[in-house]
C-alpha positions as a Python dict, from the first residue, in 0.01 Angstrom:
ca = {
    (1, 'M'): (0, 0, 0),
    (2, 'K'): (122, -348, -69),
    (3, 'T'): (-69, -612, -259),
    (4, 'K'): (-112, -827, 51),
    (5, 'D'): (-276, -532, 229),
    (6, 'K'): (-519, -491, -59),
    (7, 'K'): (-607, -860, -41),
    (8, 'Q'): (-664, -832, 333),
    (9, 'I'): (-909, -548, 278),
    (10, 'K'): (-1106, -755, 26),
    (11, 'E'): (-1118, -1054, 264),
    (12, 'K'): (-1266, -860, 557),
    (13, 'S'): (-1634, -856, 636),
    (14, 'L'): (-1838, -537, 613),
    (15, 'E'): (-1833, -489, 991),
    (16, 'E'): (-1455, -534, 1002),
    (17, 'L'): (-1416, -283, 719),
    (18, 'K'): (-1620, -25, 906),
    (19, 'A'): (-1413, -82, 1220),
    (20, 'S'): (-1093, -48, 1017),
    (21, 'L'): (-1225, 272, 864),
    (22, 'K'): (-1297, 420, 1205),
    (23, 'D'): (-950, 325, 1329),
    (24, 'A'): (-779, 462, 1016),
    (25, 'R'): (-961, 793, 1051),
    (26, 'K'): (-849, 823, 1414),
    (27, 'T'): (-493, 749, 1309),
    (28, 'L'): (-510, 1008, 1031),
    (29, 'F'): (-631, 1268, 1279),
    (30, 'S'): (-343, 1196, 1514),
    (31, 'L'): (-94, 1211, 1224),
    (32, 'K'): (-228, 1550, 1118),
    (33, 'L'): (-206, 1671, 1477),
    (34, 'E'): (156, 1556, 1503),
    (35, 'K'): (237, 1731, 1175),
    (36, 'A'): (87, 2056, 1303),
    (37, 'Q'): (306, 2029, 1613),
    (38, 'N'): (616, 1952, 1400),
    (39, 'K'): (657, 1613, 1569),
    (40, 'L'): (592, 1400, 1261),
    (41, 'K'): (909, 1276, 1094),
    (42, 'N'): (755, 1090, 800),
    (43, 'T'): (497, 1316, 636),
    (44, 'R'): (437, 1055, 365),
    (45, 'S'): (246, 850, 624),
    (46, 'I'): (-45, 1097, 596),
    (47, 'F'): (-69, 1031, 222),
    (48, 'L'): (-54, 654, 274),
    (49, 'K'): (-322, 663, 543),
    (50, 'R'): (-553, 869, 319),
    (51, 'K'): (-500, 616, 42),
    (52, 'E'): (-586, 330, 279),
    (53, 'I'): (-907, 508, 384),
    (54, 'A'): (-1003, 556, 19),
    (55, 'M'): (-950, 187, -53),
    (56, 'I'): (-1165, 86, 243),
    (57, 'L'): (-1442, 326, 137),
    (58, 'T'): (-1426, 194, -219),
    (59, 'E'): (-1460, -165, -101),
    (60, 'I'): (-1755, -76, 126),
    (61, 'R'): (-1931, 107, -158),
    (62, 'W'): (-1867, -177, -402),
    (63, 'R'): (-2021, -427, -161),
    (64, 'E'): (-2325, -206, -105),
    (65, 'L'): (-2384, -176, -478),
    (66, 'Y'): (-2328, -547, -534),
    (67, 'A'): (-2573, -639, -258),
    (68, 'K'): (-2829, -399, -405),
    (69, 'N'): (-2807, -554, -753),
    (70, 'A'): (-2791, -917, -638),
}
């Protein structure tokens, strides 16, 4: 993931992050389905999508903890 994508994740609101998470999970499911059907050309995209989901979850968790302590 590029640096500008990381910055975009940090700039989003909590609601936008949750919507992005839902969309990323749907995309990951479809990528896995395509891989199972041998239609997926770039299998690295699954790894990248999982990494994006992890970054979104990390940002959501960080904000929850920060709001709790503030």
